[in-house]
N, C-alpha and C positions, 0 to 999 in steps of 0.2 A: 743579807748581801752588802758587801764592801762599797763605799761612798761611789768612788769611781766607775766600776760595772754597773752599781743603781743606776748612776747618770746616762751610762751610756745604754741603758736599758731602755729610759724613759726615750731618750733622744729615736732611740730604732722605731718605737711605738709610736709616738708623734709621726713621723716620716712616713711610717707605714698606712698610720690614719690618711694621711696626708694624699698620699698617692691614691689610696683607696674612693677616696671623696672627688679624685679628679682635681686637686689643688695644686698649682704651681709657684705657690708663695709659702711663707714662714713669717711670724710676726718679728720684728726687730725691736726689742724692748731696751735696748740701751745702747750707749755711743759704741760703736764696729760690732753691731749685733751682738746676739744669743751666745754665740762661741767666743765673742772677743777677737776677731780676727780679721773683720772688714769684707768679708765673702758672705753673699747673699745666695740662697737656696733658688731665688727665681728664674723660670725658664721661659723658653718662647718668647725670648725679648726682641724687638726690632732694632737691629744694629745697626743698618745700612742706610743711609739717607743722604740728599743732597742738602737738602733744607732742612732747618728744626720745625717740630710739630707742633703746630698751635697748641698752647699751655691749656691744658684743662682748666686752670684756674692762676692766678698772679695775685699776691697780697703783701700788703704793706704790713712788716708787724713791728716796726722799730727796730733802732740798730743791737745787732747780737752777733756772735760768731757760734751759738750754740746750733748743732746739728739735731736731729728729729730722732725720736722712738716713734715706730708705728705698731699699733697693735690694733687688728679689725680692721675699724672705720675710721679712726682716728689717728690724729698726726698732733704730737707734743714737742713743741720748742720753746725760745726764751725769745724776748725782744724787750723794748723800752717803749714806755708810754706814759704821759704824765708826769715826768720825771723820776719815773720807778723803773727799775726792773719788773721784769713781769714771766709768768709763766703761762704759755698759751696751751689750751686744749683745741685743734681745730678738726671741721669734717673730713676726712682724707679724700672725699671725691667732690667738694666743692667749695673748700676754704672757710667755709662759714665758721667764726668764730663761737664753739660750744662753750667755754668759760676761758676769763683772763683773769689771774690772780697778781695781786703785786707781792715779789720777792723782799725787797728791800730798796732803801734810795738809789738814784740813777748813780752809773759808773763813768766816769770818764777819762779817756785817755787817748792824748792826741798822735802817738805814736803809730799805733794800728788801726783803733776803732774803738767806741763807746760799746757800753753795755755788755749781760752775762757771756761768758765764756763756754761753762758746762754744759753740756747736754742731759735733759732729762731722763731718768730711768725709771720704767714700769716695774712692777711689781705686783701680780694680782690685779687689786682693786686700787694699788697705790702708786702715787709718783713721788719722788725724789728728786727735789732740783734745790742746786746751790749755786746763791749768787755770788757776782764776781768779787763784791766784800766780805763774803762771809756767812750771809744767813742761810742755812740748811731747813729746807721745808719737806713735811712728808704731808702731802695732800691726798685728799679720796681724788680717784682719776676719774668719778662720774661727773662730779661737783666742782671740783677744787676747792673744797672745804678743808681746812687744815686741820690734820690730825696732829703732829706735834713739831715743835718748832726749836733748832739749837742753833747756836753762834758760834765760827770759828774766828778767830783773833787774830791770825796773823798770816795775812794774803802775802805773797810774794809782788813783785813789783809792778806785774801786768795782772793781778787780780787771780782768784781763783778760778783755775780752768778745768783741772779734772771732774770728771762726773763722779758721782757716787755709784758706788760697786755693791749689789746684792748680793751676800754669800749667804746662803742658809738662811739664818735669823738674823745675821748681821747687815747693816748699811753701814760700808767702808768710806771713810773720804781722805783727802789728803790735807791734813791740819796745816802743822809746821810749827815748830818751837813746841811751846807750853802746851799746844794742843794734842801734839803725837804727832809725829811727821804721817804715821797713819793711825787713824781712829776708827775704831767699831762703836756703832750704837747698836743697842737693841731696835730692830726695824720696826717693831709694834709699837713701842713706848719713846725712843728715842734716849734712854739712859744708855750711859758710854758703858761700854764692856770692856774694853782695853784701849791702850795708846801701846805704839811702839816708837821709838826712838825720838829725837828732837830738834832732826834738821830742819831747816829751813824747809818751805815749802816748796816743790816742784809743782809743774805744768800738766803731769800726765793722770790719765785715770788709774786707780791702784788696778793690777792686773793677777786673775787668779789662774792656777795651774796645778796639775795634780802631779807627784813626785814622788814612788815610791811606794802608791798607796796612800798616798796624804795627800791634804791639799795645803798649797801656799798662798800667800799673795806678795806679789813684786812692788815696791814701792820706788819710784823714780824721783826721789827729792830732788832739790835744789843743788846739793852735793855731793849725792852718793847713789848708790842703787844696794836697797836692802829688801832680804826677803823674811816674810812673818809666817808663823805658823796662823792659819785661818784662824781657828777656833780659839786660840789662849793669845794669838799677839806676841807669842815669844820670839823675838829674834833669830835667826837663824844662821845668817850669813849677810856681811855689809860688805860693800866696796867703795872706795873713794872715786865719784864720776864729776871730774868739775869742768864746766862749761862757760862759755862767758855770758854774763849776765844772769849766769845760775838758770838756765832756761834749758831744763832737761821735759822735753813735753811730748815726746813721740813713744806710742804706746811698745812697751818689750814685747818680745816673743819667744814662747818657749814651742821646743819641737824635738822629739825624741831623746830627752835627755839635756837638750842644749840649751841656754840663753841667750837671745841678742838682745843688745842694748843702739841705739844709733843717737846722737844728738848733732846739731848745727854748727856753726859758726865755724869755729877750727877743730871741733873736737873730732868728729869722727862714729866709727860703730865699731863693736867687736861683739865675736861668738864666744861663748864659756860652755865647757860641759862640765856640768855638775854631778856630782856623787853624795852619796851619804858618809857623814864622818860622827858617827855618834848620833848624837841629839842635835848635830847642826850639819848644815849643809856646807861642802866644798864646791871649789870651782876653779878649772884650769883653762887659761887661756888657750884658744884655738885658732883664731887671728884675728889681729886686730887692722885697720885701715882707714883710710878717707875715702873709699870709694862710695860711700853712703853720708850725707851730713843733712839729717833731717832736723832743720828747725822745731817744727811741729806736725809734718807730715808723716803718720805713721804709715809704713810698710805692707804691703801683703805677700803672704807666705804660698806660694801655689806651688805644686810639685817640684819642690826642691830649689826654687827661686826665688828671691827678693824681688818687688815691683814697686816701686815710690817715685815721687816727683818731689826730690829734695830741692834744697836752696839752690843746685846749680843746673840740674837738669833731671829729665824721667829716666829712669834707671832700671837695668836688670842686674841682678848679681847671685851668683850661685853662694846658697844658703851655708854651705859646709865649708867651703873654701875662702869667701869672700871674692873671688873672680868675677871679674865684670863682662856681661854678655853683651850687652849693648846701652847705648846714652844717647838720648836726643836733647842738644843742650838747650834748643828753643823752647822746651815745656817746663817750666821752674816753678815753684812754690805752688804748685797743684795737689789735689786732692783726689784719691783713687780708692775704688772701691771694683770688687770683683764679682759679676754673675753670670751664668750660661755661659762659659767657656769665656768669657771676652772681660776688658778693664774698661771701665768707663773713669776717665779720666777729666776732671774739671779743673780748667787751668785758671791763674788768677786774674786773668782778663776775662773768664764768664765763658769762653767756649766748651764744648762738649766734645769730645774726642773719644772716639769708641774702636777698640782693635781686638783681632782675636789674641788673648794671651799666646803670648809665641816666645822662647827663650832665643830663638833668633833674628827676632827683630819684631818693630812697631810698624804695623800697615794701618791705617785708621779707615774706617769703611764709614766714617761719619766723623766729619768737621764743622761745627756749626757754633754760631754764637747763642748761648739761652741768657744769657745774664750780662750787665754792663757792672762797672765798680769793682770794687774787692770782693773775690771771692776766696777765702781762706778754707770755706768749712763745707765739709767732706757732704757728699750729696748721698742719699738713701734710696734705696729701690725696695719698692713692696705692693702688691697686687699689679704688678703689670704698670705702676707709675712711678715717676722719677721727679723726688723732691729735693730742691736744690735753692741755694739762697745766697746772695750777697749780704753785704751789712744791715740792709734793709727790708728788703723784699724775697718772698718765697713765692717759686714757681713750683707747678706741677704739671709733668708731662706724660701723655699717655705710652709707652713704649710697648705697649703688648702686641701682640699680631691679630 
Protein backbone atom coordinates (compact mmCIF):
# COMPACT_ATOMS: atom_id res chain seq x y z
CA UNK A 1 0.00 0.00 0.00
CA UNK A 2 1.45 3.47 -0.87
CA UNK A 3 2.67 5.45 2.15
CA UNK A 4 0.10 8.26 1.85
CA UNK A 5 -2.80 5.79 1.56
CA UNK A 6 -1.45 3.73 4.44
CA UNK A 7 -1.21 6.87 6.63
CA UNK A 8 -4.76 7.85 5.72
CA UNK A 9 -6.03 4.34 6.44
CA UNK A 10 -4.40 4.34 9.85
CA UNK A 11 -5.93 7.73 10.62
CA UNK A 12 -9.39 6.51 9.62
CA UNK A 13 -9.00 3.41 11.80
CA UNK A 14 -7.92 5.45 14.78
CA UNK A 15 -10.87 7.80 14.36
CA UNK A 16 -13.30 4.89 14.10
CA UNK A 17 -11.85 3.35 17.25
CA UNK A 18 -12.22 6.68 19.03
CA UNK A 19 -15.83 7.06 17.95
CA UNK A 20 -16.72 3.51 18.93
CA UNK A 21 -15.23 4.02 22.38
CA UNK A 22 -17.10 7.28 22.88
CA UNK A 23 -13.86 9.27 22.96
CA UNK A 24 -13.98 12.94 21.92
CA UNK A 25 -10.25 13.58 21.89
CA UNK A 26 -7.01 12.49 20.29
CA UNK A 27 -3.45 12.74 21.51
CA UNK A 28 -1.46 15.87 20.67
CA UNK A 29 2.06 14.39 20.48
CA UNK A 30 3.99 17.31 19.00
CA UNK A 31 3.96 20.99 18.11
CA UNK A 32 0.70 21.83 16.23
CA UNK A 33 -0.66 18.32 16.77
CA UNK A 34 -0.41 14.99 15.00
CA UNK A 35 -1.46 16.48 11.65
CA UNK A 36 0.84 19.53 12.01
CA UNK A 37 -2.05 21.94 11.43
CA UNK A 38 -2.97 23.43 14.82
CA UNK A 39 -6.46 21.90 14.64
CA UNK A 40 -7.68 19.78 17.55
CA UNK A 41 -10.20 16.94 17.23
CA UNK A 42 -11.70 17.81 20.63
CA UNK A 43 -15.50 18.03 20.76
CA UNK A 44 -18.19 19.05 23.27
CA UNK A 45 -16.19 21.96 24.63
CA UNK A 46 -17.68 24.80 26.62
CA UNK A 47 -17.14 27.88 24.48
CA UNK A 48 -19.30 30.54 26.14
CA UNK A 49 -18.69 31.98 29.61
CA UNK A 50 -18.66 35.39 31.26
CA UNK A 51 -15.91 34.53 33.74
CA UNK A 52 -12.93 32.24 33.48
CA UNK A 53 -13.50 28.79 34.98
CA UNK A 54 -11.47 27.96 38.04
CA UNK A 55 -8.11 26.43 37.21
CA UNK A 56 -7.91 22.65 37.61
CA UNK A 57 -4.28 23.31 38.45
CA UNK A 58 -1.75 26.10 38.18
CA UNK A 59 1.99 25.38 38.30
CA UNK A 60 5.26 27.29 38.05
CA UNK A 61 7.68 25.49 35.70
CA UNK A 62 10.30 28.18 35.10
CA UNK A 63 10.92 30.34 32.09
CA UNK A 64 10.27 28.89 28.61
CA UNK A 65 8.29 29.46 25.43
CA UNK A 66 7.73 25.72 24.89
CA UNK A 67 4.17 24.59 24.17
CA UNK A 68 2.75 21.19 25.16
CA UNK A 69 2.74 17.64 23.91
CA UNK A 70 -0.20 15.73 25.44
CA UNK A 71 -0.44 11.95 25.33
CA UNK A 72 -2.90 10.05 27.50
CA UNK A 73 -2.78 11.39 31.04
CA UNK A 74 0.59 13.09 30.62
CA UNK A 75 1.64 16.58 29.54
CA UNK A 76 5.18 17.31 28.35
CA UNK A 77 6.71 20.79 28.23
CA UNK A 78 9.93 22.61 29.14
CA UNK A 79 11.06 25.13 31.73
CA UNK A 80 14.05 26.40 33.69
CA UNK A 81 15.22 25.18 37.11
CA UNK A 82 18.43 25.54 39.12
CA UNK A 83 20.31 27.23 36.31
CA UNK A 84 19.38 24.61 33.71
CA UNK A 85 16.88 24.26 30.89
CA UNK A 86 14.69 21.29 31.79
CA UNK A 87 12.20 18.92 30.15
CA UNK A 88 9.12 18.14 32.23
CA UNK A 89 6.54 15.38 32.31
CA UNK A 90 3.43 16.35 34.27
CA UNK A 91 0.28 14.54 35.33
CA UNK A 92 -2.36 16.01 33.02
CA UNK A 93 -5.08 15.95 35.69
CA UNK A 94 -3.15 17.26 38.70
CA UNK A 95 -0.05 19.06 37.38
CA UNK A 96 2.14 16.86 39.58
CA UNK A 97 5.69 16.50 38.25
CA UNK A 98 6.28 12.89 37.16
CA UNK A 99 9.84 13.60 36.07
CA UNK A 100 12.11 16.56 35.37
CA UNK A 101 15.32 16.18 33.36
CA UNK A 102 18.04 18.79 32.67
CA UNK A 103 18.58 19.51 28.97
CA UNK A 104 21.54 21.88 29.11
CA UNK A 105 22.69 25.10 30.80
CA UNK A 106 20.25 27.98 31.19
CA UNK A 107 19.53 30.21 28.22
CA UNK A 108 19.15 33.96 28.83
CA UNK A 109 17.70 36.42 26.33
CA UNK A 110 16.67 39.91 27.44
CA UNK A 111 14.53 40.99 24.48
CA UNK A 112 11.97 38.16 24.54
CA UNK A 113 12.51 35.87 27.49
CA UNK A 114 14.71 33.14 28.90
CA UNK A 115 14.57 29.38 28.60
CA UNK A 116 13.81 26.70 26.00
CA UNK A 117 11.77 27.56 22.91
CA UNK A 118 11.02 24.19 21.31
CA UNK A 119 8.12 21.90 22.24
CA UNK A 120 8.79 18.25 23.16
CA UNK A 121 7.86 15.64 20.56
CA UNK A 122 6.46 12.25 21.65
CA UNK A 123 6.88 9.12 19.55
CA UNK A 124 5.69 5.87 21.14
CA UNK A 125 7.73 5.54 24.36
CA UNK A 126 10.24 8.28 23.60
CA UNK A 127 10.44 12.06 24.03
CA UNK A 128 12.58 14.25 21.75
CA UNK A 129 13.47 17.72 22.99
CA UNK A 130 15.81 20.44 21.73
CA UNK A 131 17.34 23.05 24.02
CA UNK A 132 17.80 26.67 22.98
CA UNK A 133 21.59 26.21 22.81
CA UNK A 134 21.42 23.04 20.72
CA UNK A 135 21.38 19.96 22.95
CA UNK A 136 19.02 17.38 21.45
CA UNK A 137 17.86 14.67 23.86
CA UNK A 138 15.96 11.46 23.28
CA UNK A 139 14.39 10.38 26.57
CA UNK A 140 12.20 7.53 27.72
CA UNK A 141 8.70 8.92 28.18
CA UNK A 142 7.98 6.89 31.33
CA UNK A 143 11.00 7.88 33.38
CA UNK A 144 12.89 10.59 31.47
CA UNK A 145 15.93 8.33 31.25
CA UNK A 146 18.32 9.40 28.48
CA UNK A 147 18.38 7.14 25.41
CA UNK A 148 20.72 9.23 23.26
CA UNK A 149 22.08 12.75 22.99
CA UNK A 150 23.39 14.98 20.21
CA UNK A 151 24.50 18.58 19.95
CA UNK A 152 23.74 21.20 17.31
CA UNK A 153 26.32 23.96 17.24
CA UNK A 154 24.96 26.85 15.15
CA UNK A 155 22.02 28.38 17.04
CA UNK A 156 20.23 31.40 15.57
CA UNK A 157 20.36 34.73 17.39
CA UNK A 158 17.41 33.97 19.69
CA UNK A 159 18.10 30.29 20.27
CA UNK A 160 16.95 27.06 18.67
CA UNK A 161 13.16 27.20 18.54
CA UNK A 162 11.96 24.62 16.01
CA UNK A 163 10.77 21.36 17.53
CA UNK A 164 11.93 17.91 16.45
CA UNK A 165 9.87 16.30 13.68
CA UNK A 166 9.46 12.52 13.73
CA UNK A 167 9.10 11.19 10.21
CA UNK A 168 9.17 7.42 9.88
CA UNK A 169 12.47 6.22 11.34
CA UNK A 170 13.93 9.72 11.46
CA UNK A 171 14.08 12.55 13.99
CA UNK A 172 14.53 15.76 11.96
CA UNK A 173 15.72 19.09 13.34
CA UNK A 174 16.77 22.51 12.08
CA UNK A 175 20.52 22.63 12.59
CA UNK A 176 22.04 25.49 10.62
CA UNK A 177 25.30 25.88 8.68
CA UNK A 178 27.60 22.86 9.05
CA UNK A 179 25.02 20.95 11.07
CA UNK A 180 22.71 21.04 8.04
CA UNK A 181 19.85 23.44 7.43
CA UNK A 182 17.85 20.27 8.04
CA UNK A 183 19.49 17.34 9.79
CA UNK A 184 17.93 13.90 10.19
CA UNK A 185 18.92 11.43 12.92
CA UNK A 186 18.04 7.78 13.26
CA UNK A 187 15.35 8.20 15.91
CA UNK A 188 16.40 5.02 17.73
CA UNK A 189 20.18 5.59 17.88
CA UNK A 190 20.84 9.29 17.22
CA UNK A 191 23.14 8.50 14.29
CA UNK A 192 23.01 11.16 11.55
CA UNK A 193 21.11 9.84 8.52
CA UNK A 194 21.35 12.88 6.25
CA UNK A 195 21.91 16.64 6.11
CA UNK A 196 20.35 19.08 3.68
CA UNK A 197 21.66 22.58 2.99
CA UNK A 198 23.94 24.86 5.01
CA UNK A 199 21.68 27.88 5.55
CA UNK A 200 21.72 29.63 8.90
CA UNK A 201 19.04 28.21 11.17
CA UNK A 202 15.54 29.62 11.17
CA UNK A 203 13.04 29.21 14.00
CA UNK A 204 10.36 27.06 12.37
CA UNK A 205 9.74 23.36 12.99
CA UNK A 206 10.45 21.13 9.96
CA UNK A 207 7.13 20.59 8.18
CA UNK A 208 6.11 17.35 6.39
CA UNK A 209 3.78 17.01 3.43
CA UNK A 210 2.89 14.50 0.70
CA UNK A 211 2.98 15.59 -2.95
CA UNK A 212 2.69 13.34 -5.97
CA UNK A 213 2.72 10.29 -3.73
CA UNK A 214 6.04 11.21 -2.14
CA UNK A 215 6.84 12.58 1.33
CA UNK A 216 8.79 15.83 1.60
CA UNK A 217 10.01 18.12 4.36
CA UNK A 218 9.95 21.93 4.25
CA UNK A 219 12.81 23.68 5.99
CA UNK A 220 12.08 27.35 6.71
CA UNK A 221 15.62 28.56 7.36
CA UNK A 222 16.96 31.96 8.30
CA UNK A 223 17.42 32.95 4.67
CA UNK A 224 15.33 30.60 2.51
CA UNK A 225 12.60 28.05 2.15
CA UNK A 226 13.73 24.65 0.95
CA UNK A 227 12.14 21.27 0.31
CA UNK A 228 13.94 17.97 0.88
CA UNK A 229 12.96 14.38 0.20
CA UNK A 230 12.03 12.90 3.55
CA UNK A 231 13.92 9.60 3.13
CA UNK A 232 17.13 10.82 1.52
CA UNK A 233 17.40 14.50 2.43
CA UNK A 234 17.98 15.36 -1.23
CA UNK A 235 17.10 19.00 -1.88
CA UNK A 236 14.41 19.34 -4.56
CA UNK A 237 13.48 23.03 -4.28
CA UNK A 238 14.87 26.22 -2.80
CA UNK A 239 13.84 29.85 -2.78
CA UNK A 240 15.48 32.83 -1.05
CA UNK A 241 13.25 34.21 1.71
CA UNK A 242 14.92 37.13 3.47
CA UNK A 243 13.37 38.58 6.61
CA UNK A 244 14.73 41.19 9.02
CA UNK A 245 16.83 39.51 11.72
CA UNK A 246 16.51 36.22 9.79
CA UNK A 247 13.33 35.42 11.74
CA UNK A 248 11.41 32.85 9.72
CA UNK A 249 9.41 31.10 12.43
CA UNK A 250 5.80 30.47 11.42
CA UNK A 251 4.85 26.97 10.23
CA UNK A 252 4.53 26.49 6.46
CA UNK A 253 1.19 25.12 5.23
CA UNK A 254 0.65 22.74 2.30
CA UNK A 255 -2.83 22.24 0.84
CA UNK A 256 -4.00 20.86 -2.50
CA UNK A 257 -0.67 21.33 -4.26
CA UNK A 258 -0.02 24.77 -2.80
CA UNK A 259 2.60 25.88 -0.26
CA UNK A 260 2.02 28.91 1.98
CA UNK A 261 4.77 30.84 3.78
CA UNK A 262 4.55 33.84 6.11
CA UNK A 263 7.05 35.95 8.05
CA UNK A 264 6.92 39.10 10.14
CA UNK A 265 8.57 42.49 10.11
CA UNK A 266 8.14 43.85 6.57
CA UNK A 267 8.23 40.55 4.66
CA UNK A 268 4.65 39.26 4.52
CA UNK A 269 3.38 36.07 2.94
CA UNK A 270 3.05 34.21 -0.35
CA UNK A 271 1.34 31.20 -1.88
CA UNK A 272 3.05 28.93 -4.41
CA UNK A 273 1.60 26.26 -6.69
CA UNK A 274 3.93 23.26 -6.78
CA UNK A 275 4.53 20.95 -9.73
CA UNK A 276 6.86 18.07 -10.50
CA UNK A 277 9.90 18.96 -12.57
CA UNK A 278 11.68 15.66 -13.20
CA UNK A 279 13.36 14.75 -9.92
CA UNK A 280 12.84 18.25 -8.59
CA UNK A 281 9.87 20.43 -7.65
CA UNK A 282 8.96 23.67 -9.38
CA UNK A 283 6.92 26.45 -7.80
CA UNK A 284 4.87 29.20 -9.38
CA UNK A 285 3.91 32.19 -7.28
CA UNK A 286 0.11 32.54 -7.04
CA UNK A 287 0.03 35.66 -4.89
CA UNK A 288 2.26 37.65 -2.54
CA UNK A 289 1.10 40.18 0.03
CA UNK A 290 1.59 41.78 3.44
CA UNK A 291 -1.95 40.86 4.46
CA UNK A 292 -0.40 38.41 6.97
CA UNK A 293 2.91 39.02 8.72
CA UNK A 294 3.63 36.26 11.19
CA UNK A 295 6.69 36.85 13.35
CA UNK A 296 6.11 33.60 15.23
CA UNK A 297 2.36 33.03 15.08
CA UNK A 298 1.51 30.12 12.81
CA UNK A 299 -1.73 30.26 10.81
CA UNK A 300 -4.71 27.93 10.96
CA UNK A 301 -6.18 26.82 7.61
CA UNK A 302 -9.89 25.95 7.78
CA UNK A 303 -12.37 25.69 4.91
CA UNK A 304 -10.13 27.63 2.56
CA UNK A 305 -9.35 30.49 4.94
CA UNK A 306 -6.27 31.34 6.97
CA UNK A 307 -6.70 32.57 10.54
CA UNK A 308 -3.85 34.09 12.55
CA UNK A 309 -3.06 36.71 15.18
CA UNK A 310 0.03 38.20 13.56
CA UNK A 311 2.19 41.22 14.45
CA UNK A 312 -0.63 43.65 13.61
CA UNK A 313 -4.02 42.00 14.13
CA UNK A 314 -6.21 38.91 14.24
CA UNK A 315 -6.90 38.29 10.55
CA UNK A 316 -8.94 36.04 8.27
CA UNK A 317 -7.55 35.67 4.73
CA UNK A 318 -8.63 33.60 1.73
CA UNK A 319 -5.98 30.94 1.11
CA UNK A 320 -6.14 30.81 -2.68
CA UNK A 321 -6.44 34.55 -3.38
CA UNK A 322 -4.88 36.38 -0.40
CA UNK A 323 -8.04 38.48 -0.06
CA UNK A 324 -8.63 39.78 3.46
CA UNK A 325 -12.02 38.82 4.94
CA UNK A 326 -11.73 40.62 8.25
CA UNK A 327 -9.20 42.15 10.67
CA UNK A 328 -9.35 42.82 14.44
CA UNK A 329 -6.52 45.26 15.12
CA UNK A 330 -6.66 45.12 18.92
CA UNK A 331 -5.67 41.41 18.92
CA UNK A 332 -2.05 41.09 17.81
CA UNK A 333 0.89 38.83 18.71
CA UNK A 334 -1.55 36.19 19.92
CA UNK A 335 -1.69 32.47 19.29
CA UNK A 336 -4.56 30.46 17.82
CA UNK A 337 -5.80 26.87 17.97
CA UNK A 338 -9.00 25.58 16.38
CA UNK A 339 -11.34 23.00 17.93
CA UNK A 340 -15.02 22.09 17.84
CA UNK A 341 -15.74 24.71 15.17
CA UNK A 342 -14.26 27.53 17.27
CA UNK A 343 -11.11 29.64 17.34
CA UNK A 344 -9.38 29.67 20.72
CA UNK A 345 -7.21 32.80 20.77
CA UNK A 346 -4.75 33.50 23.60
CA UNK A 347 -3.68 37.14 23.47
CA UNK A 348 -0.14 38.12 24.37
CA UNK A 349 -1.49 39.61 27.61
CA UNK A 350 -3.21 36.39 28.65
CA UNK A 351 -6.86 36.83 27.65
CA UNK A 352 -8.60 33.80 26.20
CA UNK A 353 -11.07 34.71 23.47
CA UNK A 354 -13.29 32.05 21.91
CA UNK A 355 -15.42 32.56 18.83
CA UNK A 356 -17.11 30.42 16.23
CA UNK A 357 -14.83 30.16 13.22
CA UNK A 358 -16.49 32.37 10.63
CA UNK A 359 -15.14 34.04 7.48
CA UNK A 360 -17.73 36.79 8.02
CA UNK A 361 -16.31 38.02 11.33
CA UNK A 362 -15.04 37.34 14.85
CA UNK A 363 -17.70 37.44 17.56
CA UNK A 364 -16.32 36.11 20.88
CA UNK A 365 -18.58 34.08 23.12
CA UNK A 366 -15.89 34.16 25.80
CA UNK A 367 -13.30 36.85 26.56
CA UNK A 368 -11.66 36.29 29.93
CA UNK A 369 -8.22 36.68 31.52
CA UNK A 370 -6.54 33.36 32.32
CA UNK A 371 -2.88 34.45 32.64
CA UNK A 372 -0.76 37.56 33.04
CA UNK A 373 2.67 38.51 31.78
CA UNK A 374 3.93 37.63 28.31
CA UNK A 375 1.92 34.89 26.60
CA UNK A 376 3.50 33.98 23.28
CA UNK A 377 3.02 30.21 23.56
CA UNK A 378 0.20 28.49 21.70
CA UNK A 379 -2.20 26.64 24.05
CA UNK A 380 -3.27 23.02 23.59
CA UNK A 381 -6.66 21.31 24.05
CA UNK A 382 -6.63 17.71 25.24
CA UNK A 383 -9.18 15.47 27.00
CA UNK A 384 -11.53 18.40 27.50
CA UNK A 385 -8.88 20.57 29.12
CA UNK A 386 -6.97 23.60 27.91
CA UNK A 387 -3.28 23.93 28.77
CA UNK A 388 -1.82 27.43 28.48
CA UNK A 389 1.23 29.22 29.79
CA UNK A 390 3.12 32.47 30.13
CA UNK A 391 6.89 32.49 30.52
CA UNK A 392 6.82 30.96 34.01
CA UNK A 393 3.45 29.33 34.72
CA UNK A 394 1.21 26.64 33.26
CA UNK A 395 -2.53 26.77 33.87
CA UNK A 396 -5.00 23.94 33.18
CA UNK A 397 -8.69 24.78 32.62
CA UNK A 398 -11.56 22.32 32.28
CA UNK A 399 -13.56 23.19 29.14
CA UNK A 400 -15.55 19.97 28.91
CA UNK A 401 -19.34 20.21 28.93
